[in-house]
C-alpha positions in Angstrom: 104.0 87.6 110.8 102.3 90.6 112.2 99.7 91.4 109.6 98.7 91.2 105.9 99.4 94.9 105.6 103.1 94.3 106.6 103.4 91.3 104.2 102.2 93.5 101.3 104.7 96.2 102.3 107.5 93.6 102.4 106.6 92.4 99.0 106.5 96.0 97.7 109.8 97.0 99.3 111.8 93.9 98.4 110.7 93.8 94.7 110.9 97.6 94.5 114.5 97.5 95.7 115.4 94.9 93.1 114.0 97.1 90.4 115.9 100.0 91.8 119.1 98.0 91.7 118.5 97.2 88.0 118.2 100.9 87.3 121.3 101.7 89.3 123.2 99.0 87.3 122.0 100.6 84.1 123.2 104.1 85.2 126.6 102.7 86.3 127.0 100.8 83.0 125.7 103.2 80.3 127.3 101.4 77.4 126.1 97.9 78.4 123.1 96.3 76.9 120.0 96.8 79.0 118.1 93.7 77.7 119.1 91.7 80.8 117.9 94.3 83.3 114.6 94.8 81.4 114.0 91.1 81.7 114.7 91.1 85.5 112.4 94.1 86.0 109.6 92.3 84.1 110.1 89.2 86.2 110.0 91.3 89.4 106.7 92.9 88.3 105.2 89.6 87.4 106.3 88.2 90.8 104.8 91.2 92.5 101.4 90.7 90.8 101.4 87.0 91.5 102.3 87.4 95.2 99.7 90.2 95.8 97.1 88.1 94.1 97.9 85.2 96.5 97.8 87.5 99.5 94.4 88.8 98.5 93.0 85.3 97.9 89.9 84.7 100.1 89.5 80.9 99.7 92.2 79.9 102.1 91.7 77.3 104.9 94.8 77.8 107.0 95.8 81.5 106.8 99.0 81.1 108.9 100.4 78.4 106.6 99.3 80.3 103.5 101.1 83.5 104.5 104.2 81.7 105.6 104.3 80.0 102.1 103.9 83.4 100.5 106.7 84.8 102.6 109.1 82.0 101.7 108.1 82.3 98.0 109.0 86.0 98.2 112.4 85.2 99.7 113.1 82.6 97.0 112.1 84.9 94.2 114.2 87.8 95.6 117.3 85.5 95.9 116.9 84.4 92.3 116.5 87.9 91.0 119.4 89.2 93.0 121.6 86.4 91.6 120.6 87.4 88.1 121.5 91.0 88.8 124.9 89.9 90.2 125.6 87.9 87.1 125.1 90.9 84.7 
């Protein structure tokens, strides 16, 4: 990982793209119920807040392992949210 700044950008871009995909789905399916996409958007926002809070945490002993764990958590969260979008 290059820097904390890049990790924050990755978190922002990945979760932002997931939210954008939810809005695209809503536009393409105007008659469908939007309750599912609203829940996915809420989950993405909660995940964003939690991940940024972990990145900004100052009481970390091993920074390299800590940031690798955050990166893998971002990947897992993104996969789960994309699977939910695909199942709509």
